[in-house]
DRENVEXPA-980459 format. One line per 8 residues: their letters; for each residue y, z, x of C-alpha. Coordinates in Angstrom, 2 decimals, always signed. Layout:
% residues N
a) Y,Z,X ~ ...
This chain:
% residues 354
msaeeqvd) +47.01,+132.30,-13.37 ~ +45.56,+135.68,-12.51 ~ +47.24,+138.94,-13.49 ~ +48.91,+139.06,-10.07 ~ +48.85,+136.66,-7.15 ~ +50.57,+136.10,-3.83 ~ +52.06,+132.74,-2.80 ~ +54.18,+131.51,+0.06
vlvvgagq) +56.73,+129.68,-2.10 ~ +57.48,+129.87,-5.81 ~ +59.54,+126.97,-7.17 ~ +61.03,+127.74,-10.59 ~ +61.57,+124.55,-12.59 ~ +59.71,+121.23,-12.67 ~ +62.64,+118.89,-13.20 ~ +63.75,+116.43,-10.53
aglgvayh) +65.04,+119.16,-8.19 ~ +61.90,+121.32,-8.39 ~ +59.50,+118.39,-8.00 ~ +61.50,+116.96,-5.11 ~ +61.43,+120.18,-3.13 ~ +57.74,+120.72,-3.93 ~ +56.98,+117.25,-2.54 ~ +58.67,+118.10,+0.75
lvregvgr) +57.12,+121.58,+0.93 ~ +53.66,+120.02,+0.68 ~ +54.60,+117.47,+3.34 ~ +55.83,+120.27,+5.60 ~ +52.38,+121.87,+5.35 ~ +53.54,+125.02,+3.61 ~ +50.39,+126.85,+2.59 ~ +50.53,+128.18,-0.96
vvvteaad) +53.13,+126.61,-3.25 ~ +53.41,+127.11,-7.01 ~ +55.85,+125.35,-9.36 ~ +56.42,+127.05,-12.71 ~ +57.86,+125.20,-15.69 ~ +58.89,+126.83,-18.97 ~ +58.23,+123.69,-21.03 ~ +54.85,+122.09,-21.66
apgqawrd) +55.50,+119.11,-19.35 ~ +57.61,+118.25,-16.30 ~ +60.92,+116.66,-17.24 ~ +60.92,+118.07,-20.78 ~ +64.68,+118.60,-20.59 ~ +65.10,+114.82,-20.74 ~ +62.95,+114.56,-23.88 ~ +65.08,+117.23,-25.52
rwetlvlf) +68.32,+115.20,-25.39 ~ +69.65,+112.73,-27.96 ~ +67.41,+109.78,-28.80 ~ +69.56,+106.96,-27.40 ~ +70.50,+108.71,-24.15 ~ +70.41,+106.47,-21.11 ~ +71.17,+107.43,-17.54 ~ +74.30,+105.91,-16.05
tprrfssl) +72.52,+105.58,-12.68 ~ +70.57,+102.35,-12.04 ~ +66.80,+102.54,-11.58 ~ +67.13,+102.20,-7.80 ~ +69.18,+105.41,-7.80 ~ +66.87,+107.30,-10.18 ~ +63.93,+107.75,-7.80 ~ +62.50,+110.83,-6.13
pglrfpag) +61.16,+110.78,-2.56 ~ +57.97,+108.78,-2.13 ~ +57.91,+106.96,-5.48 ~ +60.23,+104.17,-6.60 ~ +61.33,+104.28,-10.23 ~ +59.47,+101.50,-12.06 ~ +61.13,+98.34,-13.31 ~ +62.02,+98.15,-16.97
psatpsrl) +63.82,+96.20,-19.67 ~ +67.26,+97.65,-18.89 ~ +69.30,+98.25,-15.74 ~ +69.34,+102.01,-16.30 ~ +66.43,+104.19,-17.53 ~ +66.21,+105.86,-20.91 ~ +65.61,+109.59,-21.30 ~ +61.94,+109.01,-22.18
emagylaa) +61.43,+106.78,-19.15 ~ +62.91,+109.50,-16.94 ~ +60.71,+112.18,-18.49 ~ +57.62,+109.99,-18.10 ~ +58.50,+109.24,-14.50 ~ +58.77,+112.95,-13.64 ~ +55.41,+113.73,-15.26 ~ +53.82,+110.80,-13.39
yaerfhlp) +55.44,+111.96,-10.15 ~ +53.91,+115.43,-10.40 ~ +50.49,+113.89,-11.10 ~ +50.75,+111.24,-8.39 ~ +51.36,+113.77,-5.60 ~ +49.15,+116.51,-7.11 ~ +52.04,+118.92,-7.19 ~ +50.97,+122.43,-8.24
vrtstpvl) +52.89,+122.58,-11.53 ~ +52.07,+125.25,-14.09 ~ +53.57,+124.37,-17.45 ~ +54.40,+126.75,-20.32 ~ +55.10,+129.37,-17.66 ~ +58.69,+130.60,-17.78 ~ +59.81,+133.17,-15.25 ~ +61.09,+136.03,-17.37
rltrsgsg) +62.45,+138.19,-14.55 ~ +62.84,+137.80,-10.81 ~ +63.28,+140.89,-8.63 ~ +63.07,+141.87,-4.99 ~ +59.72,+143.21,-3.78 ~ +59.70,+144.39,-0.20 ~ +60.77,+141.46,+1.96 ~ +59.78,+138.98,-0.78
fraetphg) +60.09,+138.56,-4.54 ~ +58.32,+139.50,-7.74 ~ +58.34,+137.02,-10.64 ~ +57.20,+138.11,-14.08 ~ +55.71,+135.42,-16.33 ~ +53.85,+135.59,-19.67 ~ +50.61,+135.04,-17.71 ~ +51.06,+137.62,-15.00
vvraahvv) +53.05,+138.41,-11.87 ~ +53.65,+136.08,-8.94 ~ +54.72,+137.57,-5.63 ~ +56.33,+135.13,-3.23 ~ +57.77,+135.20,+0.25 ~ +60.29,+132.52,-0.76 ~ +61.66,+131.45,-4.14 ~ +63.45,+128.18,-4.92
vatgayrl) +65.48,+128.30,-8.14 ~ +65.47,+124.72,-9.42 ~ +66.24,+125.30,-13.09 ~ +69.43,+123.26,-12.82 ~ +73.05,+123.90,-13.65 ~ +72.86,+122.39,-17.15 ~ +71.04,+125.02,-19.17 ~ +73.37,+127.05,-21.39
prvpaaad) +75.69,+125.10,-23.72 ~ +79.35,+125.90,-23.18 ~ +81.93,+125.70,-25.99 ~ +85.56,+126.85,-26.17 ~ +86.34,+130.21,-27.77 ~ +88.12,+128.34,-30.58 ~ +84.71,+127.32,-31.95 ~ +84.32,+130.82,-33.43
dldgtvrq) +87.45,+130.37,-35.54 ~ +86.34,+127.23,-37.38 ~ +85.20,+127.93,-40.91 ~ +81.85,+127.01,-42.41 ~ +83.07,+123.74,-43.92 ~ +83.06,+122.19,-40.44 ~ +79.66,+121.40,-38.94 ~ +79.52,+122.14,-35.21
lhssayrr) +77.04,+120.65,-32.76 ~ +76.83,+120.88,-29.00 ~ +75.64,+117.68,-27.33 ~ +72.42,+119.52,-26.40 ~ +71.57,+119.94,-30.11 ~ +72.56,+116.43,-31.22 ~ +69.65,+114.00,-31.62 ~ +70.75,+111.08,-33.81
pddvamgp) +73.67,+109.94,-36.04 ~ +71.95,+111.39,-39.11 ~ +72.66,+114.84,-37.66 ~ +76.34,+114.27,-38.39 ~ +77.69,+114.61,-41.92 ~ +79.76,+111.79,-43.36 ~ +83.47,+112.15,-42.66 ~ +85.76,+112.41,-39.62
vlvvgggn) +84.19,+113.47,-36.33 ~ +85.94,+115.17,-33.43 ~ +84.20,+114.65,-30.07 ~ +85.47,+117.19,-27.55 ~ +85.02,+116.25,-23.90 ~ +85.97,+113.55,-21.43 ~ +82.72,+112.76,-19.61 ~ +79.90,+110.27,-20.00
saaqlale) +78.15,+112.22,-22.77 ~ +81.33,+112.26,-24.86 ~ +81.80,+108.53,-24.27 ~ +78.23,+107.60,-25.24 ~ +78.18,+109.75,-28.38 ~ +81.63,+108.69,-29.56 ~ +80.57,+105.07,-29.35 ~ +77.29,+105.78,-31.13
lagrhevt) +79.08,+107.45,-34.04 ~ +82.03,+105.07,-34.28 ~ +80.09,+102.56,-36.36 ~ +79.84,+104.91,-39.33 ~ +82.50,+107.57,-38.78 ~ +86.19,+107.96,-38.04 ~ +85.92,+109.30,-34.48 ~ +88.58,+111.14,-32.47
iaapvvpr) +88.00,+112.16,-28.85 ~ +89.87,+115.18,-27.51 ~ +89.66,+114.96,-23.71 ~ +91.54,+116.98,-21.06 ~ +92.96,+113.76,-19.57 ~ +92.74,+110.03,-20.17 ~ +89.28,+109.08,-18.83 ~ +88.88,+107.07,-15.64
flpervlg) +86.65,+104.11,-16.38 ~ +84.45,+102.66,-13.64 ~ +82.91,+99.23,-14.15 ~ +79.13,+99.08,-14.19 ~ +79.24,+96.08,-11.84 ~ +81.71,+94.73,-9.29 ~ +81.30,+91.10,-8.14 ~ +77.92,+91.09,-9.87
vstywwll) +76.66,+94.14,-7.95 ~ +76.10,+97.64,-9.41 ~ +79.01,+99.97,-8.69 ~ +76.48,+102.46,-7.33 ~ +75.69,+100.09,-4.48 ~ +79.39,+99.94,-3.59 ~ +79.58,+103.74,-3.72 ~ +76.58,+103.91,-1.40
ltgvlnag) +77.84,+101.27,+1.05 ~ +81.28,+102.86,+1.30 ~ +79.80,+106.30,+1.94 ~ +81.24,+107.85,-1.21 ~ +77.90,+108.61,-2.87 ~ +76.61,+110.67,+0.07 ~ +79.93,+112.17,+1.12 ~ +79.62,+115.82,+2.09
artpvgrf) +81.10,+118.41,-0.23 ~ +83.56,+119.53,+2.45 ~ +84.63,+116.11,+3.68 ~ +88.06,+114.78,+2.65 ~ +86.35,+112.39,+0.18 ~ +84.23,+115.19,-1.25 ~ +87.17,+117.56,-1.67 ~ +89.21,+114.81,-3.34
lrhrheav) +86.47,+113.90,-5.84 ~ +85.55,+117.50,-6.58 ~ +88.97,+118.17,-8.04 ~ +89.04,+115.05,-10.22 ~ +87.64,+114.75,-13.71 ~ +84.31,+113.01,-14.23 ~ +84.57,+109.21,-14.31 ~ +83.10,+107.34,-17.28
fgrtlrra) +80.74,+104.54,-16.27 ~ +81.23,+101.31,-18.15 ~ +84.23,+100.04,-20.06 ~ +82.81,+99.81,-23.58 ~ +84.71,+102.90,-24.69 ~ +87.95,+101.59,-23.24 ~ +87.55,+98.41,-25.30 ~ +86.80,+100.50,-28.41
lrrgavrl) +89.97,+102.53,-27.81 ~ +92.07,+99.39,-27.44 ~ +90.89,+97.88,-30.71 ~ +91.26,+101.19,-32.58 ~ +87.57,+101.79,-33.25 ~ +87.90,+105.21,-31.58 ~ +90.99,+107.40,-31.28 ~ +91.75,+109.30,-28.08
vpsrvvsa) +93.96,+112.36,-27.81 ~ +94.27,+113.41,-24.14 ~ +94.69,+117.13,-24.79 ~ +92.60,+120.30,-24.72 ~ +91.40,+122.34,-27.69 ~ +93.37,+125.58,-27.72 ~ +92.64,+127.12,-31.12 ~ +91.20,+126.61,-34.59
vgprvcla) +92.30,+127.80,-38.01 ~ +89.95,+127.33,-40.96 ~ +88.93,+123.65,-40.95 ~ +91.64,+122.59,-38.47 ~ +91.33,+122.16,-34.69 ~ +94.58,+122.57,-32.75 ~ +95.18,+120.79,-29.45 ~ +97.53,+121.76,-26.63
dgtvvepr) +99.93,+118.87,-27.36 ~ +100.42,+120.01,-30.96 ~ +97.95,+117.57,-32.52 ~ +95.96,+119.02,-35.42 ~ +92.62,+117.45,-36.36 ~ +90.67,+118.18,-39.55 ~ +87.14,+116.98,-38.83 ~ +84.04,+117.22,-40.95
tvlwctgf) +81.99,+117.61,-37.74 ~ +82.87,+118.76,-34.23 ~ +80.61,+117.53,-31.44 ~ +81.11,+119.68,-28.37 ~ +80.49,+117.63,-25.21 ~ +81.92,+120.44,-23.14 ~ +79.18,+120.93,-20.57 ~ +76.82,+123.66,-19.60
apdtgwid) +76.52,+126.78,-17.48 ~ +73.50,+127.76,-15.37 ~ +71.03,+130.18,-16.93 ~ +70.70,+133.00,-14.40 ~ +70.20,+135.97,-16.70 ~ +66.57,+136.32,-15.59 ~ +67.54,+136.78,-11.92 ~ +67.79,+140.47,-11.08
vpgaltad) +68.28,+140.21,-7.32 ~ +71.24,+142.07,-5.78 ~ +73.58,+139.71,-3.94 ~ +72.16,+136.51,-5.47 ~ +74.88,+135.94,-8.08 ~ +78.63,+136.21,-8.37 ~ +80.19,+138.62,-10.85 ~ +80.17,+135.91,-13.53
gaprherg) +76.52,+134.96,-12.93 ~ +77.04,+131.87,-10.78 ~ +74.70,+131.19,-7.83 ~ +75.91,+132.38,-4.43 ~ +74.83,+129.99,-1.71 ~ +75.72,+128.00,+1.39 ~ +74.22,+124.49,+1.20 ~ +71.55,+125.85,-1.13
aspvpglh) +70.69,+128.89,+0.98 ~ +71.30,+132.23,-0.72 ~ +72.73,+135.16,+1.27 ~ +69.53,+136.91,+0.10 ~ +66.85,+136.02,+2.69 ~ +64.08,+133.92,+1.16 ~ +66.03,+132.82,-1.93 ~ +67.08,+129.18,-2.25
wmglpwqt) +68.81,+126.98,-4.83 ~ +68.17,+123.33,-5.68 ~ +69.90,+120.76,-7.88 ~ +73.33,+122.40,-8.06 ~ +76.47,+120.25,-8.38 ~ +78.10,+119.84,-4.98 ~ +75.26,+121.75,-3.30 ~ +75.79,+119.71,-0.13
rvnsslvd) +77.32,+116.38,-1.20 ~ +78.76,+114.27,-4.00 ~ +75.40,+113.33,-5.55 ~ +73.56,+116.65,-5.14 ~ +73.03,+117.11,-8.88 ~ +71.91,+113.50,-9.45 ~ +68.33,+112.30,-9.14 ~ +69.25,+110.16,-6.14
gvdrdarl) +70.69,+113.17,-4.34 ~ +67.53,+115.28,-4.58 ~ +65.79,+113.89,-1.48 ~ +68.19,+115.09,+1.22 ~ +68.77,+118.51,-0.31 ~ +65.03,+118.99,-0.97 ~ +64.17,+117.97,+2.59 ~ +66.71,+120.45,+3.99
tawriata) +65.46,+123.27,+1.75 ~ +61.78,+122.60,+2.56 ~ +62.52,+122.47,+6.29 ~ +64.43,+125.75,+6.10 ~ +61.51,+127.45,+4.30 ~ +58.82,+125.98,+6.56 ~ +60.74,+127.06,+9.64 ~ +61.09,+130.62,+8.34
lr) +57.39,+130.83,+7.44 ~ +56.34,+129.55,+10.87
């Protein structure tokens, strides 16, 4: 990268959302496109998760436009398979990805944008922010009040069971990450899950067919964010795929307390229902927030740093978002949902440039 260059479109992030929109930008014939990636390979975020992580989406629903996810030994891909697929995708379509190139600051420059990187400045007429909504670990304020005898890990820092000291473990969260990690640790630890509500368990298969196919056939998977189905699902807690955890709860291998963490005193974690847990380790499966601190563009963010957008289009002309939860539909933040949102974003940019 030269000290300063001009491009038509800068895509920030080479995960599934960034690669998907780059694919469609190239197909739309947009002239000069550059994709920057902070890590040293596309899809690195998948490599950086815990070792036994598997997607809960089947392979058929883990593909980007133009390239089917390859067959494998299991119904759903592992994290390393997903990372390898994304790297292969970028190579297959000769997408202009520049790795080890984080954007340190994004500002307005005339009618376009100025992106500062360690290798120089990129000026772009349009910018697509595709860094994802799952960047900054989020933990309750009570975490600060636990004393040093309790080891604390966010799910983003957990890699393997050896990371957890012997003794009772409190897993905080009610989603799929909490379910997978609680089950992984239950074989060697006394595990308690503190979840906001009793999880909803969805079977992996119904009548021998993947539940995802039923969600697709019934229109749920692609339901718009503002449809009655979309509004209903948006205000419900995340469903847990598979019923292995439910069986573990029934036989007492894992304990569930459907209550939120409200405070901590010394080595004790206090829940809203009055339950007090004294764990040796707390594993926070409490989600993430988007990392937008590098975006210095007036009007692009809300007061609390969240993206402002309408179906991925920022109120700032030329700025676009990709891969956000509920960007346009139920599955916008899933790999399978990238295609439609990426196609819409690429069309919007190509139309503006023409």
